[in-house]
Structures are given as structure tokens and as C-alpha cells.
N, C-alpha and C positions, 0 to 999 in steps of 0.2 A: 933191263930184262923183265922189271916188273909192270912196266907199260904193257909188253907184248903179251905178259899174262893176262892182262887185264882185258886187253882186245881180243884174246883168243876166249876167254871166258863169256865176253859180250856177245862175240859170233856163235858161240854155243847154245846161248840164252836165245838169241832170236832164229836160231836153229830150231830149238826144240818148241820154241812158241808157233813158229810155221808150223811143223807138222802138228801140232795139238789143232791147231785153227783149222787146218786141213781136213783133218780126220773128223772135226765137230760140223764144218759144213759139209763133208760129203754124207755124215749121218742124217743131217737137216735135209739135204736134197733128196737122200732116198726115202725118208721118211713122208715127204710130200709126195712121191712117184706113188709110193704104196696107198697113201690116202687118195689120191687121184684115180688110181687102176681099182680099189675097193668101190669107191663110190660110181664108175663106170659100169662095174658089173653089178654092183647092186640096182641099177638102173635096169638092167635086163633081165628079164623073167624067162623062166621055162616055159616054153610055147610060144613066147614072142616069135615075131619075123624079124630076123637079123637085120634086113634091110631098112628097118624103122629107126635102127640105131646108128647106122654109118654116115648118114649125111654131116653130123658133129665133127667126124673125125678130120684132122688136121690142122688142129691147134698146133701153137708151139711146143714143141717137146712130146707129141703124140704121135704114134705111127701105127698103120695097121697092115697087116699082110693076110694073105690066105690061101689056105693049101688046099685045093680043090679034092685032092686025092684022100685026104683023111677028113676034111669037113672043118678043119680048124681055123677060126679067126682069131687072129691074136692082135690084141691092141696094146701096145707097149708106151709106157710113160718113162721119159727121160729120167733118170737118177744120177748119181754122181759119176762123171768120166763114164765108163762103158755099162755100168748098172743099170738095169731098167725094171720097172714092176710091169707084169704083164697080165690083162683079164686075157684069160685062152677059154674063147667059146668055141664048143661042138655043136655043128649043124646038120640037120638031115634035109636035103631040099635048102629052104631058107627057114626052116622052124629050130628055134634054139633046143638042143636034148639038155648041154650041161656046160658048166661054167667052172672058172676056178680062178683064183689071184695067185699069183708066184713072185718071189723076187729073183732075178737073175744077177749073180754077180759074176763078171768077166774081167 
């Protein structure tokens, strides 16, 4: 009986350790994604031609999509599991009009 209790305590401790490690790694991945999105957005200036910033997109963990109706370009950096940090850039024609960085948790 005592051996079973010790085994249960070990399993529970490993489970708690797993949860803690997962949460810490998730926080680290989201922080890195946010830093990358902020750096990308900082390089884009209001008035720039958006096309000059698009060729470098496509690195691992970096995704781009464009909604022609709203003029919004979204450059997303993969975070933890389904999370992403996004640099959202609004353009008129090809000229950058506004930009913002957000963290999306899904």
C-alpha cells in the first residue's frame, strides 16, 4: 500500500512538473513571437511602399495574408500552439497608412 502511495505521488509530481514546463515554454514562445512581430512592424514606416517589406516574408514560423477589401496586410509569427503575434498593416494602394502589433490567443 505504501509503495502504491509513493508511486502515485511520483506520478502526480511528474504531471505537475510537465504542466509547469509547458506553461513556461509557451510563455517563452509567445514572447519570442511578439518580439519578432514588434521588430517587423518597427521596420515598416508610415508612408513606405508595402511591397518593399514583403520579399523577406516566408521564414519559418512567419505567415502573410492580405485582405484586398480592407487593405490589411497581416504578418503573423507563430507562438505557442495556436497563438500568434501579428503585425497588422493597413495600406491604401501600396502605401502604408497604419500599423499595430497584437497577440492573438486561440
